C-alpha positions in Angstrom: 102.1 47.0 146.5 103.0 44.6 143.4 106.0 44.0 141.4 104.7 45.9 138.2 103.9 49.0 140.7 107.4 49.1 142.1 109.0 48.6 138.6 107.0 51.9 137.5 108.1 53.7 140.8 111.6 52.8 140.1 111.4 54.0 136.8 112.6 57.4 137.5 115.0 56.8 140.4 118.4 57.7 140.1 121.0 55.6 141.3 122.3 55.8 144.4 124.4 52.9 145.5 127.3 52.1 143.0 129.0 48.6 142.9 132.6 48.9 142.0 136.1 46.7 142.2 135.5 46.6 145.9 132.9 44.3 145.4 129.0 43.6 147.0 130.4 43.7 150.1 131.6 47.4 150.4 127.8 48.7 149.6 126.1 46.2 152.1 126.2 48.6 154.9 125.2 52.0 152.6 122.4 50.1 150.7 121.0 48.9 154.3 120.7 52.4 155.5 119.1 53.6 152.3 116.6 50.7 152.2 115.6 51.8 156.1 115.1 55.8 155.0 113.1 54.7 151.6 111.6 51.8 150.4 113.4 51.6 147.0 117.1 51.8 146.0 118.8 51.6 142.5 122.0 50.0 142.0 124.6 50.0 139.2 126.9 47.4 139.1 130.3 48.5 137.2 132.2 46.3 135.1 134.5 45.6 137.6 132.0 44.4 140.1 130.5 42.0 137.5 133.8 40.0 136.6 132.8 37.0 135.7 129.4 36.2 137.2 125.8 38.5 135.6 124.5 41.3 137.0 121.5 39.4 138.1 123.9 37.1 140.2 125.5 39.7 141.6 122.0 41.7 142.7 120.4 38.5 144.0 123.2 37.7 146.4 123.1 41.9 147.2 119.3 41.4 148.2 119.7 38.2 150.8 122.5 40.2 152.0 120.5 43.4 153.2 116.8 41.2 153.7 115.6 42.8 150.8 113.5 41.8 147.7 114.9 42.1 143.8 112.6 43.8 142.0 114.4 44.0 138.7 117.5 44.1 136.8 117.9 45.7 133.5 121.1 45.7 132.0 123.5 46.3 134.8 121.2 47.8 136.9 118.9 46.5 139.7 116.0 47.8 141.6 115.5 46.4 145.5 112.8 46.7 147.9 112.4 46.5 151.8 
């Protein structure tokens, strides 16, 4: 599947992982588990998690940690695929 198809599939997905003040470290295991069960996961970066850096930077870091591909970021939400 190409990125455009994945973006279309992700459109109707609900956010299932929220990154808060504890940061990216606290959600790595949960996100890894979710990606094992389904191929697309939406992640929301709350204000406290973004402190000083962009959503794109945080999402790229998170994707690297779980060996996933960053499909899209919109506002403060990212879509990851494995």
